[in-house]
N, C-alpha and C positions, 0 to 999 in steps of 0.2 A: 541435377539441383547447382544450385549457385552455393558459395561460401557463404553466403546472408542469411542463405536458406539453412544452412548448417549452422552454422553459430547461432541464428537466432531458436531452430531445435536445440540444441544445447540449454541455453537459457530458459526456455519452456522445460525441459525435464531439471533443471536445477529448480526453478517455479513450483514446481507438483512435487518434486521429491521433499520439499519444506510445507507444501499446503496438497495433501494427495485429495483432501475433499473439493479442490477444485474442479477434477475431472467430473464429478457428481453433479455438482452446484454448476458450471457452467452450462450443463444442458438445457438449461431456464434462461441462459441468455441470444438474446435474439443472435443467430448465427454471423450474420453482416456486422456484428460487432463483438464476439468471441475474441478474435485475435487481440483485437485492442484492448481487449477488457485484461488478457493477462500479462499482456508486455505491462498497462502500467501499474497493473500491483505489482509486479515484479520487479520494478523502479522503484516503486515506496517499498516496498521491502528490502531493497539492498541499502535502501538508507537508513529503513529501522536495523538491521540487522548490525549496520555500521555503526550506527548509534548506542547501539544498547545491549547488544549481545556479548558473550565471556568476560572474563575477569580483568583484562587487561585493555584497557583504554587505547593504548599507542595503535596498535594495527588496525582501530576502528577510525579513531581520527584521521587516521593518513587517506585513510578509504573516503573519508568524508570529503578532505582536500580534494582528492582526486576526481572525487563525483561534482564539486565544486566546479571544478576548472572544466569537466566534463560539459556541465549545463550551459556553462560561458561560451564551451564552442556550439554548442545546438546553436547557442544563441545567433550566431556568425553563420551558422549552415556546416561548420565541421562535424564529421561524425567517429568514431570510434568504438563504443563499445557496441555490442548487437542489437541490444535495443533501440539504440537510434535510428536502425533501418525504420520503425516505426514509429516513434515517437517525436524524432526531432523536424518532422515537417508539419506539425500540428501546429496551428494555430494558438501559442503559448507561448505567456512571454518568459522564457524559461532565466534569463538574465534575473527578473524579479525575483525566480525560484532560488534561484542561486546567491542572490544576496543575503535571501532571508533564513538559509541552510545555515549557516552560522551559528544559529541558537541551537542546531544539535548538537553542537559541541559541549555544552552543559547537560553531561552525563548526568551527573547524580539525582536528579529528579526522576530519571524514564527508570535507571535501576531500581531506586527505593518503589516505584507501583503508584509512585505520587501524583498523579495525575490531575490533582489542581495545579501543582506545581509546574508540570510540564504543559499543560492550557496556557497557561500566565505566561511561559518560557517561551512557545513555540507559537504564541498566538498568530502573530507574522506571518511565519510557514505555512503555518496548517491554512489560514485561511488563501495565500495565494495558493494551495496546492487545490483546495475544496472548491475555487474559483474555477481554475484549471481545468480540473475535472469535470466538473459540472456543464463549462463550454465545450466540453468534449464528447460526452455523452450523451448530456441535453438530460428531459427530463421537467417534471413539473416542480418538483420537489428540490431545492438546493443543497449541495453535499453538506453535511455539521461539520464543521471545522474537530469539534471534541469527538466524534466519532471514527473520523478519520485516524485520528491520534490515539484514539483507544484500540484499535484493530491492529496500529504499526506496533504498539506494545505488548500486545498479545502475541503478535507475530516472533517477535525478538524475546520473546521467553518473559516477560514480565508481567506480572499478573495486577491489574490496576487495585490500589486501594482503597478507591470509593467507588461512587454509583455514576458519576459525571461522566456523560457519553453513552451512560445504557438507556433502555427503551426500545421502543421499535425503531426498527432502522429506515433513514429516509435516504433520498435522494435517487441518483439510477440506479434501474434494474441491478447492474453488475456489482453499484457498490453496497445497494442492501442487502446482495445474496454472501458477498464478503463478511462484512458485517454479522450476520446472523450466524456466520458458521464462526467465527470470530468466539461471539456470544458461546456458543456449545463447547469450545475447547476452554473456557475456562470454567465449567461445571464438568466437562469429562475426566474419567477415570484416566489419571496421566498423561491428560492432554488431548487423549486419542480419539477423537467425534467416531461413533458407529456409522455404516452406510445409512441405516435406514432413518437414523437423529440428521442427516446430512441432507437426507430425502425428502424431511420432513421440513428441516427450518428451510430447506430453497424454496419448498414451494408456497410456503406462507409468505416469504418474501417475496418473492416473484408477483403474488397475489397482490401485495400493500400496495403494491405506486397506484 
């Protein structure tokens, strides 16, 4: 097993520890895109946790600065993070996303759960990521930037205070699955979604495309 494989497995373990529901949901993702799906979402999870988790903003701001530098490196062909072995070669404008990441440092809206403010502040970032995600995964319907942000907030433990971005999930199948599971987290007791609930939400999301 190569070093890259070992470190990528560690990244997957971290992702699944934070989103244990995904081990069920990903069964509805086509086998040839399963790795790409969890790697893509694990990357967004890193950004969400850096931006909005914890009480002290300092570590998160440092991580966001690191990720901004990392994406600019991807744009030039450089790689450091284990996820880069899958993500960096993609036909994605990493430099553009890096430039939009500065808005993630506006922490107050995210930690307050004010999704309207988040959508306004992060409009450029969300649209850049949504366009890239649609390019990577395809699908009939484009990714909704507001839904993407809502799921990122939920991932960081912030419950959105409004309905913006709710409703039936859209976009590629993998995105629909994650957004549907995130919706269940909001209403689940202690944020823990039962296996049957994950299975039901995933089945419905997979059929909705």
